[in-house]
C-alpha positions as semicolon CSV with decimal commas, in nm:
position;residue;x (nm);y (nm);z (nm)
1;M;2,744;1,000;-0,893
2;D;2,650;1,134;-0,552
3;S;2,861;1,467;-0,430
4;N;2,845;1,313;-0,099
5;A;3,030;1,039;-0,197
6;T;3,402;1,013;-0,067
7;I;3,758;0,888;-0,208
8;S;3,705;0,522;-0,024
9;T;3,320;0,513;-0,084
10;A;3,266;0,557;-0,416
11;T;3,216;0,294;-0,621
12;V;3,151;0,160;-0,995
13;A;2,872;-0,136;-0,999
14;A;3,011;-0,417;-1,285
15;S;2,838;-0,720;-1,249
16;D;2,946;-0,898;-0,976
17;A;3,252;-0,635;-0,894
18;K;3,258;-0,295;-0,691
19;I;3,554;-0,108;-0,831
20;P;3,657;0,234;-0,646
21;A;3,524;0,464;-0,837
22;L;3,874;0,701;-0,831
23;G;4,233;0,473;-0,874
24;F;4,541;0,517;-0,894
25;G;4,777;0,486;-1,176
26;T;5,132;0,375;-1,189
27;A;5,217;0,378;-1,553
28;R;5,603;0,534;-1,632
29;M;5,705;0,476;-1,241
30;T;5,907;0,225;-1,085
31;G;6,105;0,141;-0,782
32;D;6,130;0,368;-0,485
33;E;5,918;0,655;-0,653
34;C;5,628;0,387;-0,729
35;Q;5,659;0,283;-0,390
36;R;5,641;0,618;-0,199
37;A;5,366;0,737;-0,465
38;V;5,133;0,452;-0,434
39;E;5,209;0,473;0,012
40;R;5,117;0,848;-0,038
41;A;4,767;0,768;-0,225
42;L;4,701;0,513;0,000
43;E;4,741;0,718;0,285
44;V;4,504;0,987;0,108
45;G;4,204;0,722;0,053
46;Y;4,248;0,566;-0,305
47;R;4,180;0,214;-0,272
48;H;4,187;0,112;-0,610
49;I;4,561;0,055;-0,705
50;D;4,633;-0,045;-1,099
51;T;4,933;-0,183;-1,205
52;A;5,061;-0,410;-1,522
53;Q;5,334;-0,692;-1,615
54;M;5,457;-0,412;-1,878
55;Y;5,520;-0,155;-1,615
56;D;5,794;-0,301;-1,435
57;N;5,654;-0,180;-1,123
58;E;5,446;-0,439;-0,974
59;R;5,704;-0,577;-0,696
60;A;5,710;-0,162;-0,571
61;V;5,331;-0,168;-0,558
62;G;5,345;-0,518;-0,398
63;A;5,560;-0,332;-0,126
64;A;5,361;-0,042;-0,108
65;V;5,039;-0,249;-0,008
66;A;5,204;-0,458;0,246
67;A;5,351;-0,114;0,409
68;S;5,061;0,057;0,406
69;E;4,795;0,034;0,734
70;V;4,509;0,005;0,491
71;D;4,382;-0,367;0,543
72;R;4,422;-0,553;0,201
73;D;4,069;-0,635;0,174
74;D;4,009;-0,265;0,133
75;V;4,241;-0,214;-0,160
76;F;4,138;-0,338;-0,549
77;V;4,461;-0,451;-0,697
78;V;4,461;-0,433;-1,080
79;T;4,722;-0,569;-1,277
80;K;4,747;-0,677;-1,669
81;V;4,875;-0,999;-1,871
82;H;5,117;-0,860;-2,116
83;P;4,973;-0,896;-2,508
84;D;5,290;-1,079;-2,531
85;N;5,182;-1,359;-2,280
86;A;4,845;-1,420;-2,400
87;A;4,892;-1,789;-2,505
88;F;4,703;-2,023;-2,242
89;D;5,037;-2,149;-2,023
90;D;5,207;-1,832;-2,043
91;V;4,893;-1,662;-1,896
92;L;4,917;-1,886;-1,623
93;E;5,304;-1,834;-1,567
94;S;5,266;-1,481;-1,609
95;T;5,065;-1,452;-1,367
96;R;5,145;-1,620;-1,085
97;A;5,481;-1,418;-1,150
98;S;5,267;-1,093;-1,129
99;L;5,144;-1,251;-0,764
100;E;5,463;-1,328;-0,626
101;R;5,595;-0,974;-0,734
102;L;5,310;-0,802;-0,587
103;S;5,355;-1,083;-0,266
104;L;4,977;-1,151;-0,296
105;S;4,774;-1,430;-0,296
106;T;4,510;-1,300;-0,509
107;V;4,467;-0,985;-0,745
108;D;4,113;-0,823;-0,764
109;L;4,080;-0,744;-1,140
110;L;4,337;-0,913;-1,402
111;L;4,319;-0,753;-1,737
112;L;4,448;-0,874;-2,072
113;H;4,670;-0,546;-2,123
114;A;4,541;-0,510;-2,490
115;P;4,453;-0,732;-2,810
116;S;4,683;-0,974;-2,884
117;K;4,781;-1,161;-3,188
118;Q;4,969;-1,433;-2,995
119;A;4,638;-1,637;-2,904
120;P;4,313;-1,631;-3,011
121;L;4,112;-1,471;-2,759
122;E;3,918;-1,717;-2,638
123;E;4,236;-1,891;-2,527
124;T;4,385;-1,604;-2,319
125;L;4,029;-1,585;-2,164
126;A;4,012;-1,990;-2,098
127;A;4,345;-1,924;-1,870
128;M;4,203;-1,641;-1,712
129;N;3,885;-1,813;-1,620
130;D;4,140;-2,068;-1,479
131;L;4,316;-1,830;-1,303
132;Q;3,961;-1,744;-1,119
133;N;3,887;-2,086;-1,039
134;D;4,199;-2,151;-0,864
135;D;4,136;-1,858;-0,644
136;R;4,404;-1,640;-0,785
137;V;4,224;-1,360;-0,998
138;D;3,866;-1,213;-0,848
139;H;3,762;-1,063;-1,162
140;I;3,857;-1,055;-1,502
141;G;3,850;-0,758;-1,805
142;V;4,011;-0,619;-2,087
143;S;4,222;-0,313;-2,199
144;N;4,237;-0,113;-2,501
145;F;3,953;-0,300;-2,644
146;G;3,677;-0,146;-2,892
147;V;3,293;-0,279;-2,906
148;D;3,375;-0,545;-3,129
149;G;3,624;-0,693;-2,951
150;L;3,448;-0,679;-2,585
151;E;3,151;-0,847;-2,734
152;A;3,379;-1,059;-2,830
153;A;3,531;-1,087;-2,484
154;R;3,180;-1,165;-2,328
155;E;3,124;-1,437;-2,534
156;H;3,409;-1,636;-2,453
157;S;3,461;-1,585;-2,119
158;E;3,219;-1,845;-1,861
159;T;3,255;-1,524;-1,649
160;P;3,165;-1,150;-1,659
161;I;3,400;-0,919;-1,837
162;V;3,401;-0,637;-1,575
163;A;3,577;-0,303;-1,707
164;N;3,760;-0,236;-2,014
165;Q;4,035;0,014;-1,924
166;V;4,059;0,271;-2,234
167;K;4,199;0,619;-2,293
168;Y;3,946;0,837;-2,200
169;H;3,950;1,237;-2,105
170;P;3,781;1,583;-2,257
171;Y;3,955;1,564;-2,563
172;H;3,954;1,206;-2,665
173;D;3,538;1,039;-2,646
174;Q;3,415;0,722;-2,606
175;D;3,088;0,749;-2,675
176;E;2,992;0,460;-2,860
177;L;3,217;0,212;-2,604
178;L;3,068;0,378;-2,304
179;E;2,693;0,354;-2,397
180;Y;2,814;-0,035;-2,490
181;C;2,940;-0,078;-2,103
182;V;2,652;0,090;-1,950
183;D;2,440;-0,130;-2,142
184;H;2,588;-0,419;-2,011
185;E;2,747;-0,336;-1,641
186;I;3,127;-0,309;-1,772
187;C;3,347;-0,040;-1,605
188;L;3,475;0,209;-1,851
189;T;3,815;0,292;-1,627
190;A;3,959;0,596;-1,796
191;Y;4,349;0,594;-1,816
192;S;4,572;0,928;-1,902
193;P;4,213;1,089;-1,766
194;L;4,411;1,408;-1,769
195;A;4,576;1,363;-2,082
196;E;4,915;1,379;-2,025
197;G;4,931;1,693;-1,870
198;V;4,726;1,871;-2,110
199;V;4,420;1,963;-1,882
200;P;4,600;2,136;-1,625
201;G;4,627;2,405;-1,873
202;D;4,331;2,466;-2,020
203;D;4,172;2,764;-1,934
204;R;3,817;2,673;-2,057
205;L;3,832;2,387;-1,745
206;E;3,972;2,670;-1,531
207;A;3,692;2,890;-1,567
208;I;3,427;2,561;-1,464
209;G;3,637;2,509;-1,191
210;E;3,682;2,845;-1,053
211;P;3,322;2,908;-0,892
212;Y;3,404;2,569;-0,682
213;G;3,751;2,677;-0,576
214;K;3,867;2,371;-0,868
215;S;4,138;2,316;-1,091
216;A;4,130;2,210;-1,466
217;A;4,235;1,868;-1,351
218;Q;3,963;1,834;-1,109
219;V;3,688;1,934;-1,305
220;A;3,814;1,728;-1,574
221;L;3,831;1,418;-1,294
222;R;3,449;1,501;-1,194
223;W;3,340;1,512;-1,555
224;L;3,462;1,174;-1,589
225;L;3,339;1,008;-1,254
226;Q;2,981;1,225;-1,277
227;Q;2,927;0,958;-1,623
228;P;2,774;0,648;-1,507
229;A;3,004;0,318;-1,527
230;V;3,330;0,495;-1,550
231;A;3,615;0,490;-1,314
232;A;3,939;0,705;-1,354
233;I;4,277;0,610;-1,262
234;P;4,484;0,952;-1,224
235;K;4,886;0,896;-1,234
236;S;5,130;1,113;-1,033
237;A;5,429;1,097;-0,857
238;S;5,356;1,435;-0,670
239;H;5,214;1,411;-0,345
240;R;5,060;1,734;-0,381
241;H;4,857;1,608;-0,716
242;I;4,802;1,284;-0,536
243;E;4,618;1,475;-0,280
244;A;4,484;1,720;-0,535
245;N;4,328;1,446;-0,791
246;A;4,154;1,299;-0,457
247;D;3,953;1,616;-0,360
248;V;3,697;1,586;-0,648
249;F;3,392;1,451;-0,418
250;D;3,297;1,802;-0,304
251;F;3,136;1,956;-0,561
252;E;2,908;1,813;-0,838
253;L;2,916;2,000;-1,207
254;S;2,530;2,072;-1,367
255;P;2,442;1,946;-1,703
256;D;2,557;2,291;-1,851
257;E;2,909;2,221;-1,691
258;L;2,920;1,867;-1,785
259;A;2,833;1,946;-2,162
260;A;3,099;2,230;-2,132
261;V;3,346;2,018;-1,995
262;A;3,262;1,794;-2,357
263;E;3,278;2,048;-2,594
264;V;3,668;2,124;-2,550
265;G;3,692;1,768;-2,707
266;D;3,486;1,584;-3,005
267;S;3,236;1,425;-2,808
268;R;2,849;1,369;-2,923
269;W;2,821;1,498;-2,580
270;D;2,429;1,590;-2,627
271;H;2,310;1,260;-2,718
272;L;2,552;1,110;-2,465
273;A;2,421;1,272;-2,207
274;A;2,085;1,180;-2,241
275;T;2,140;0,835;-2,301
276;L;2,313;0,837;-1,959
277;G;2,036;1,008;-1,771
278;L;2,289;1,326;-1,737
279;R;2,012;1,553;-1,878
């Protein structure tokens, strides 16, 4: 990713979607805390806001979007169908309820939150496709799917699967999945990109960031964003951290530094870097 990009202009191209590369996650935040955090994120420049039926915070997210001075068309809103709502009629009903809570007529991206035993995948995707046909959803995707599940989703959907949201950070590799996403123009959206607070205390990542005046967290986010097809959705209720996480577009890690970040985990980085054109 070009280091001259900014938080509001950096995007991942995924089939017919352009997904803002740095998003704001809202898991485990609810009520006023969530609304204040999303409002601050939008003020800072985040244009990709992630929520879910499971998070019980769609109403707070919607209130923040409505209160913001940012034009609705400039905000990429993502929500997710609870796996328990994967049957055809439940997808339709629960998504319409999500839209009501969000006070939106359309969401930019609707994901199935995880593989579900409630209904065959083709049934769930057929309902999601119907929501697209009704202009209630712009794009669809999945979350927590491996390569085989992602392949099945692509086969069953009438429209492109534009994203797969999965856990991805320096200690947790997604090499095979990322290669698949790159090959098929799918955005790999990295949740828990700071490893649930482990990254900020890593002295190895701090040392990589020191010449740039950047923290371990900023290094980890930059590492993700320099990989093709990767978006990241860090979350924080702290205004200071919301701002710091956005400040990752004015430096660029060298090939050796990218490799050094990967070495804190178990990635097959040499192979992946060659495949992704990062060496």
